[in-house]
Each structure stands twice: as C-alpha cells, then as structure tokens.
C-alpha positions in Angstrom: -0.1 0.0 0.1 1.1 3.5 -1.0 1.8 5.4 2.2 3.7 8.7 3.3 6.8 8.3 5.7 6.9 11.8 6.7 3.6 12.5 8.2 -0.3 12.4 7.7 -1.7 12.1 4.2 -5.0 14.0 3.9 -7.4 13.4 1.0 -9.2 16.8 0.6 -12.5 17.0 -1.7 -13.4 20.1 -3.2 -17.2 21.0 -4.1 -18.7 21.1 -7.6 -22.5 20.1 -7.8 -23.0 16.9 -10.1 -19.4 16.9 -10.8 -19.0 15.3 -7.5 -19.3 12.3 -9.5 -15.7 12.8 -10.8 -14.2 12.3 -7.3 -15.8 8.9 -7.1 -13.7 7.9 -10.1 -10.6 9.4 -8.7 -11.0 7.4 -5.4 -11.5 4.1 -7.2 -8.1 4.6 -9.1 -6.3 5.9 -5.9 -7.5 3.2 -3.6 -6.9 0.7 -6.2 -3.3 1.7 -6.8 -2.8 1.5 -3.0 -3.0 5.1 -1.7 -3.9 5.5 1.7 -5.4 8.4 3.6 -5.1 9.2 7.4 -7.7 11.8 7.3 -10.5 13.3 5.2 -11.5 16.9 4.4 -14.2 18.0 2.6 -16.5 20.8 1.5 -19.7 21.1 -0.4 -20.5 18.0 -2.3 -17.0 17.0 -1.4 -18.2 16.7 2.2 -20.6 14.2 1.0 -18.1 12.0 -0.9 -15.7 12.4 1.8 -18.1 11.5 4.4 -19.0 8.3 2.7 -15.3 7.4 1.9 -14.3 8.0 5.4 -17.1 5.6 6.6 -15.7 2.8 4.4 -12.4 3.6 2.8 -12.2 0.5 0.6 -13.1 -0.3 -2.9 -16.2 -2.1 -1.8 -17.3 1.1 -0.1 -16.4 3.2 -3.3 -18.4 0.7 -5.4 -21.3 1.5 -3.1 -21.0 5.2 -3.5 -20.9 4.7 -7.2 -24.3 3.0 -7.1 -25.5 5.9 -5.0 -24.3 8.4 -7.7 -25.5 6.5 -10.5 -29.0 6.4 -9.1 -29.3 9.9 -8.3 -31.8 12.4 -9.9 -32.0 16.2 -10.1 -35.4 16.2 -8.6 -34.2 14.5 -5.5 -31.5 17.1 -4.8 -33.1 20.1 -6.1 -36.9 19.7 -5.8 -38.8 22.5 -7.2 -42.3 23.4 -6.0 -44.8 26.0 -6.6 -45.1 27.0 -3.0 -41.4 27.4 -2.7 -41.1 29.5 -5.6 -43.9 31.6 -4.3 -42.1 32.0 -1.0 -39.1 33.8 -2.7 -41.2 36.8 -2.9 -42.1 36.6 0.7 -39.6 35.7 3.5 -38.3 32.3 2.2 -34.6 32.0 2.8 -34.0 29.3 -0.1 -35.3 28.4 -3.4 -34.9 24.7 -2.6 -36.1 22.4 0.4 -33.0 20.4 1.7 -35.3 17.6 2.8 -34.5 15.3 -0.2 -30.9 15.8 0.1 -31.0 15.3 4.0 -33.0 12.0 3.6 -30.5 10.9 1.0 -27.6 11.4 3.3 -29.2 10.0 6.3 -30.5 6.8 4.4 -26.9 5.8 3.0 -24.5 7.2 5.7 -23.2 4.3 7.8 -22.8 6.3 11.1 -24.5 9.1 12.7 -21.7 11.1 14.3 -18.6 12.5 12.5 -16.3 11.0 14.9 -17.7 7.6 14.2 -16.3 7.6 10.8 -13.4 4.9 10.0 -10.9 7.5 9.1 -10.8 10.9 11.2 -13.4 13.4 9.0 -13.7 16.9 9.0 -16.3 18.8 7.2 -15.9 22.7 6.3 -18.8 24.9 6.2 -18.9 28.8 6.7 -20.6 31.0 9.2 -23.3 32.9 7.5 -23.2 36.0 9.6 -19.4 36.7 9.6 -18.2 34.4 6.7 -15.6 32.5 8.8 -14.5 29.0 7.7 -15.8 26.4 10.2 -14.3 23.1 10.7 -16.7 20.4 12.0 -15.0 17.4 13.4 -17.7 16.0 15.8 -21.3 15.9 16.3 -24.3 15.0 14.1 -22.7 13.8 10.6 -25.9 14.6 8.6 -26.3 18.1 10.1 -22.7 18.9 9.2 -22.8 17.7 5.7 -25.9 19.4 4.8 -24.7 22.7 6.3 -21.6 22.2 4.1 -23.7 22.0 1.0 -26.1 24.9 1.8 -25.5 26.9 -1.3 -26.8 30.4 -0.5 -30.3 31.2 -1.9 -30.6 27.7 -3.0 -30.6 25.8 0.2 -31.4 27.1 3.6 -28.6 27.6 6.1 -28.2 25.0 8.9 -28.3 25.9 12.7 -25.4 23.9 14.2 -23.3 24.7 17.3 -25.1 28.2 17.9 -24.3 29.3 14.3 -26.1 29.5 11.0 -23.7 27.7 8.5 -23.9 27.9 4.5 -21.7 26.2 1.7 -18.0 25.8 2.6 -17.3 27.4 -1.0 -18.3 30.8 0.7 -15.2 30.7 2.8 -12.7 28.0 1.5 -14.3 25.3 -0.7 -11.1 23.2 -0.9 -9.8 23.5 2.6 -6.3 22.8 2.2 -5.2 25.1 4.7 -7.5 23.3 7.1 -5.8 20.1 6.2 -2.3 21.6 7.1 -3.7 22.9 10.2 -5.0 19.4 11.3 -1.4 18.1 10.8 -1.3 16.7 7.1 1.9 16.9 5.6 0.9 15.5 2.4 -2.4 16.6 0.7 -4.0 14.7 -2.1 -6.5 17.0 -3.6 -9.6 15.7 -5.5 -11.2 18.8 -7.3 -14.1 18.4 -9.6 -13.2 20.9 -12.2 -15.5 23.0 -14.3 -17.3 22.9 -17.5 -14.4 24.5 -19.4 -15.8 23.7 -23.1 -19.4 25.0 -23.0 -20.5 26.7 -26.2 -23.5 28.6 -24.6 -24.5 29.6 -21.3 -26.5 27.2 -18.8 -30.1 27.4 -19.4 -31.3 27.8 -15.8 -30.8 29.9 -12.9 -29.3 27.1 -10.5 -27.4 25.8 -13.4 -26.0 29.2 -14.1 -25.1 29.7 -10.4 -23.6 26.3 -10.0 -21.5 26.8 -13.2 -20.2 30.3 -11.7 -19.4 28.7 -8.2 -17.3 25.9 -9.9 -15.2 28.6 -11.8 -14.6 30.4 -8.6 -13.9 27.1 -6.8 -11.1 26.1 -9.3 -9.6 29.7 -9.3 -9.5 29.9 -5.6 -7.9 26.3 -5.7 -5.3 27.4 -7.8 -4.5 30.1 -5.4 -4.8 28.1 -2.1 -2.4 25.4 -3.6 0.1 27.9 -4.6 0.2 29.3 -1.1 0.4 25.8 0.4 3.4 24.7 -1.7 6.0 25.4 0.8 4.1 24.1 3.7 3.1 20.6 2.8 3.7 18.2 -0.1 0.6 18.9 -2.4 -0.6 16.5 -5.0 -3.9 17.4 -7.1 -5.4 14.8 -9.3 -6.1 16.3 -12.5 -9.7 16.9 -13.2 -11.6 16.1 -16.4 -10.9 18.4 -19.3 -12.6 19.2 -21.7 -15.8 18.9 -19.9 -19.0 20.0 -21.4 -21.6 18.5 -18.7 -23.6 20.9 -16.7 -23.0 20.8 -12.7 -26.8 20.6 -12.7 -27.1 17.5 -14.6 -27.0 14.3 -12.6 -27.7 12.0 -15.5 -24.0 11.6 -16.7 -22.7 10.3 -13.3 -21.5 7.1 -14.7 -19.7 8.5 -17.5 -18.0 11.2 -15.3 -17.0 8.3 -13.0 -15.4 6.1 -15.6 -13.5 9.0 -17.2 -12.2 10.3 -14.2 -11.1 6.6 -13.1 -9.3 6.1 -16.4 -7.7 9.7 -16.1 -6.5 9.3 -12.8 -5.2 5.6 -13.5 -3.1 7.1 -16.4 -2.0 10.0 -14.1 -0.7 7.5 -11.5 0.9 5.3 -14.1 2.8 8.5 -15.3 4.2 9.3 -12.0 1.5 11.7 -10.7 2.4 11.0 -7.1 5.7 12.6 -7.6 4.4 15.5 -9.6 3.7 18.7 -7.5 2.3 20.9 -10.3 -1.1 22.4 -10.5 -3.2 20.9 -13.3 -4.0 23.4 -16.1 -7.3 22.3 -16.3 -7.8 24.4 -13.2 -6.7 27.7 -14.5 -8.6 29.8 -16.9 -8.5 28.4 -20.4 -10.5 27.9 -23.5 -11.1 25.1 -26.2 
C-alpha cells in the first residue's frame, strides 16, 4: 500500500455540484493503486463524498458510493415546488427545500456522528453571519454535511453549534489550509473541475449559479495550492478536461466516474504521485 513516511496524508475533497461524480472515479483509481489516507477533509459536495469514503475507505465502499451516484436524480437534490418559488417573494430563505438531500444522506451514511467514521473526518462550512470558515470534526454527521452543502439562496442555512452555517465554498471550498492545520503533511486534492468547454451559457438559474461557483472554486483552489506549496507536499489529481456537462445534470454520473477513473489511472501510471504541479485544467483556459 502507498503511504507517506514523513507525516499524515489527507484526502481533500472540493465541491462542484453533479461533478462530484468525478471524485468517485478518482477515489477508485487511488485506492486500487494502494494510496492510503490518514484523514479526510471535504466541503460542499466534497463533504458528501468525503463522508462516505471516511465511513468505508475500501473499494467495496467506493463501489457503493458509485451506485448511489448513478441512481441520483436532479429532482431528489433540487426539488422545485410552486409553494417554494412563491415563497421567494415573501420571507423564504431559499429556493429549494433541503429535505430530499437530508433524507438521501441519512439513508445511506453508515454512522450518525462525524467522530464515528472509520477515518478522521472534517467537514468545512461557512458561518453565514461573519463569513469565517468553520471546521466540523464531531457531532451530528448529517447536519454537518448538509450545512457544508447549503449553497446560499438555493438551500437554507443549517443552525449548528449556535451558528447559521452555509456552503463551505463561501469561505474555503477546497480546505487545503484546514488540512495543514490539522497536521497533514501530504495533501491529495480531489477537485471536480468546471465545465471548461461550454459553447453557450447554462439554461437555468441554478445551473448558471453552479457553473459560476465551480469556476470560482477552481480559481481559488489554484491560489490556495500555490500558497500551501511550501508548507506541505501537495498533489492534485487532474480534473476532467475538456468538460461540457452541466453541474446541474446528474444523468451523466456513470460517464464522469469512468472518465475520471481512467484519467486518474493514467496520471498515477505516469508518476502523478511525484508531480507537484497544478493541473492546467484548473486555470482559466479555452477550447
């Protein structure tokens, strides 16, 4: 098994809507290759994948996560109801009810408290009132994950530990600094990337918001990776490029998982674990 002799290895999961499927393929290739993680840090959809992986960090566990992704429907994650839309013109705090996502997480997560995961798990959210990054390492797992996924205006905030919490993307979607603060000396970052090869803008408001958020995530990740380069060994798995899918489209999960698995296998075979550069696919580019 691949391990690091000089300190803890952290798997760091970024956010990215339906592109979270990409991380499942990355995980399959990494674990099959023998790469081990000592702790897991995730934000937004990366908190979901990180939590499931931390609960069962094996190929069998990843296979079950893949099945979950391949069965997802947009209507489960983003249920749109007339009453909710009407609520936008009154005092509703969000466009979407998070009940479907909560039920999905609770139904499949094999533990109830973060500290019960097989690997140490840390979920990053953002304080809605002051914008600070909040690292959740214990307590109700479903609440923590849901808070980390609470995209402002789309999902309602989650009140936890006396704070109103929203999506980790607002403060630090790819929490590499959190990983270093937690004692990790090697970071294996799993980004989702962004739709870099679109030929026209997304059609819906939520799709547009997710696309914009993913671009912000990728650009912030580049900055964070550059800042952390002298504080830890940082290895970033290359995201898919070109990518034309929508981060609001969950129907292509199997395709994204398989592409990412093959892409990561190739990266590993070409010496990816000895490469410390930042993938060009995360930087602004055109096709």
